[in-house]
Steps between C-alpha positions, in 0.01 A plus 500: 500500500224319313761318292683394816178360650430314176851351496474393864158346437632318193799370697283382789261331256789320328639385835157384612446300178847342534432415865157352419651293218774369728248424776293304248804290407613487864186310594641205306855523634455721804827448686719525188332819382515646849870420516568676168284797598680529836847457359578874467499519882749214524713660231508823700615309810771312312628819337512666841713218642725506198545878523665448839768269354530609136792742541714237671453238230519741208821658632660154530388394152796580277421247227398605151305181427127513570287214631174651383538622145233572239472130417376424849255792476369362170452160663295668774278657235428184303236236579756322719550787743362296788768236448769766476387660822479163675856409396644836599321501835634148561853623415476792743339297778742208477824671396521878527301593811647226725848619405402859570359393839832334584665842477271590791513866402138575409316196634166669568473649151624192317265281703205722406591474131525122543160475669332692218684293238386178673142628508519596133647160405233316699223701334652452153494122552150502650367718220685340210177473299424866564847599381502236222842373605706316243867399511732608215721745695837370606656681792827315440658802327424724799632236743811436290582871477441535875734208575771642273489824695617322815469705817403809298190317372319574824553873456386481139186300582407718797592818309262408220200425722339831405514395134343167594228681696419699184474178296275342762288816519457505121406133495249530786347811341460313171310231687257753646400624156487150354252367750 
């Protein structure tokens, strides 16, 4: 029991130190830090909306080719992750989600994903210094593969949203520890 209390106290102390450190940095870039700190709540909301439509898109995705392979994940993890995320959000907001909305099957859920993506994109642009955005990532391979998939590309892109959410979550978490 004493060991358990010690471990809980140590965990609370570590969390408090991390929170104090982030608050110290947040004073300089308050809204950007607050956005990153609050992102887990948005991620929970977006995953909830996606859970309602996932089975439909995954069951209609019969393609073996992947849009989001390890290369894309590695791009998310490098210093250019902000640019990668910006390009991919742009791709989903301008290409994938409007097409999914035209199917008019899951409008409420797709719209909610779109709203959160728009908010994330807006914050990424506003906080480009916070995220140290640079531009070496080329989304052209993802867009080209998507185009080659034809009508099935929509199912592939929507079916892989959970993978994209994981990439975004990893990137946002890395930004919390960095700042």
